[in-house]
Structure formats: C-alpha cells, structure tokens
C-alpha positions, 0 to 999 in steps of 0.5 A: 234336225239333221244339223242337231244330229250331226253335232251330237254325233261327235259328243256321243263318240267322245263319250263312248271313247271315254267310257272305253278308256275308263274301263281299260284304266280300271283293269290296269289299275286293278292289275297294278293293285294286285301286283303291288299287293303281291310285292308287299307280302312279306317273303319267306326268311332266306335264313331258314335254309341257312339255319339248317346248314348252320345247324349241320355245321355246328353239329359237325364242329361239335363232333370234330371238337369232341374228337380233338378233345379226345385226341388231346386227352389221349396224348396227354395221358401218353405223355404223362405215362412217359414222364412217369416211366422216365422218372422211374428210370431216373430214380432207379439210376440215382439209386444205383449211383447212390449205392455205387458211391456207398461202395467207394472207399472214402479218404482216410479209409483202410484202402488209403492206409494200405497204400500208405503202407505199400509206399513205405515198404517201397520208398522208390515207388511214386517218388518225384525223382526224374531220369537224367536228361542225356540229350546232348546240349547245343547239338543240331540235327544235320539237314540232308536231302540225300537220304529217305529214312531220316529217322534212322539215317541222320547226322548231328552237328555237335559242340565241345560241351556236348555229350558226343564230344565227351566220348571222343575227347582225349581218344580219337579227338586227341589234344593235338588234333588240328581239325575243329570240332565244328568240322565233325559230324556224328552219324547214326545209321542202320546196317545188316550184321553177319547174323542177318539182323539189323544193327545200329551204327555210329560214325564220326566223320568230316562234315564234307562227306557226311551226307555221302556216307548217309546215302551210301550206308542207307543203300547198303542197308537196303541191299542187306549188304553185311557189315559186322560192326559200325562203332566209334573207334573210341570204344577201342580207346582209339587204337586202330589195330584193336578196332580193325582186329575186331572187324569194326568199320569206322571213319574219324581217328586223328592219327598218322599214316603208319610209318610216316609223319603224315596225318591220315585222312582218317585224321580229318574224318575224310576216309571210311574203312569197311569190314577191316578183318577181311580187307586188310592194309598190306604194305612192304616195309624194309623188305617185310610184309606188314599186315594190318590188322595182324590177324588178317593174314588169311585174307591177304591173297585176293585171288582166293574166294571168301566172304566179305571181300571188297573188290571192283565187283563189290557193292561197297566199292561201286557206291563209294567210287560213285560218290567220288571216293578213291579205293585203297585197293587200287593203290600201287605201292601199298594196298588198303582193301578196306579203305575209301577216301577223298582225293588229295585234291579235295583235302588240299582245298579243305585244309 
C-alpha cells in the first residue's frame, strides 16, 4: 500500500504542476490576445491635424494671393495712367511742332523772294569771290631756341619768288647785290614806341645774326625800352638818309660806307641801327664835320643829357655787346652812336 502511495505521489505532483502551468499559460494567452486586439484597432488618421494646418496655410495663401493681385492691379492702373499722361504730352508736343511748322516759311514764299530781291540790290553780298591769298610762297619759318614769345618774335626764310622779296627787290636788294637771298631772313618783332604803345616791327638781316636780334628785341620789349620805329628801309626807297632822319631803326641795305667803296656791314645784313636821329653818325671829312642824318646836330654833343641817347649805360648797348656785337660809338676815327655790327673777323669768315 505504501508502495502504491509512493508511486502515485509523483503523478499527483505532475498533475498539479501541469494544471498550474496551464493556468499561467491561459493568462498569458489572454493578455497576448488583448494586446493583439489593441494593436489591430485602426489608429486615428494623423492627417487630421495636418489637414487643419493645410487649411490654415491655404487660407493664408489665399489672402496673400488676393493682396498680390490687388497690388498688381494697382500698379497696372498706375502704369496705364502714366502712359496716358505721357501720350498726352507727346500728342501736345506733336501739336506744337505741327503749329511751328505751319508758321515756318516754305521755299518759294515771299520771304525767299525778299532775299532774292536783297541779293539783286547788293550783288557783292553772298558772292563766291575769295580774298587773295597773300601768304608768301616757299617761305619757311625760321626755327629758334633763343626767344620765348615765338608768336610775335619770329623769323622767315624767304625766296626770290616770295612776296617778301618783291618788297626789297631793286631797293635794299639792288641788282648788284653780292649777298645771296638765301642768306637773308625776315624778322617780325614787337617794340614799345615813344607813345608807350606796342608796335610791330619788320627787319631784314643776315641769317647769321637773326636769332640774336630776335632775342635782343624781345628783351628790349619786355623792358619797355622805347624805339620809335622799326621798318624796312625799303619804305624809304632804301635811302639811308631819309630813313635815319625819320628815326627809323633798320638792318639790311646793300650799300657802301659813306665816302668809300667798301660795302657796309648793313650791305651784308650784319649790322643794326637803333633810334638813328638821337644817335647820329659823326665823322670829319676834309676838315668838315659830317653828321648823318643831317637833322641830328642837336645830338652830336654826347655830354648833354637827352632821352634815347645810347651810351655804355644804355640797355641796348649792354644787350648787343653781350651778343658779340661791336658798338660804333667806341670807334676812334668816327663815331656811329646808333650802330651795332659783327666784328671784322666774323665778316671774313662768312664772306
């Protein structure tokens, strides 16, 4: 009996264990079923909230679109108005232009007839005649580096077929002149006259002293040194006495030294006379005093004080001698107070 009980005990315990395990499995199964059913339920649509947001955004977009449309309409209206105003001004301008054209005289009208009548009454007006060109032909402006005012102080190299040469031909440039025309230059200068005003001066000289003379006369003009006249001796028909008597300052004149057969340095264009009346040429000939010009007797005595007298303190003397010229007032046998010339040594080298 005890053996039977002992054998039944394990079976009993196994049955209890199985029953307990089954109960736990059932609870777990029920729990799992509930959890599964919970997960199988259809969740709420997440778009519900997004739909609300979308609706709000669409509402905002609609408002913005309406505002944009309103602004576009406003600008379009403004632009249309502006175009209308511009067109109005353009139309008015065209209208004024049309009226202006209507006021303008047309070809063949009375105005043209009046002009034709005026031209007939004054045939010279509106004619095609041109002034004669007096510019010397084949003349060349001399290049110089010694003057500042090249517009008023300049030299010209001229030829025998130029207008300049026609002024001196047969006068200062005589038929027996031994100096080639190519050695001569025409100079234009300014000078202060005895009236204190500026005057133009003309000089014909040798090309060897041309630049020196331009520089000297520019300096004299800047200092307002008074020189009454600077004209071509040809204006006096190349008569030296007439030119000096008129107190004219000049250079070239093909002639001989008074009472000699020697060509004067004026004959080469290598000398210059200044204010001749107040600075005469004085020489004793056969015991008699010769004065040139003859009307300069009052200015022979150089101890006297009078205007326009050239001496060693005079500006003209200082400028000419600084450029290598010799002064006739320093000669021993005669006195030529108006006269400045190149030394004999220079003349021998040139001719």
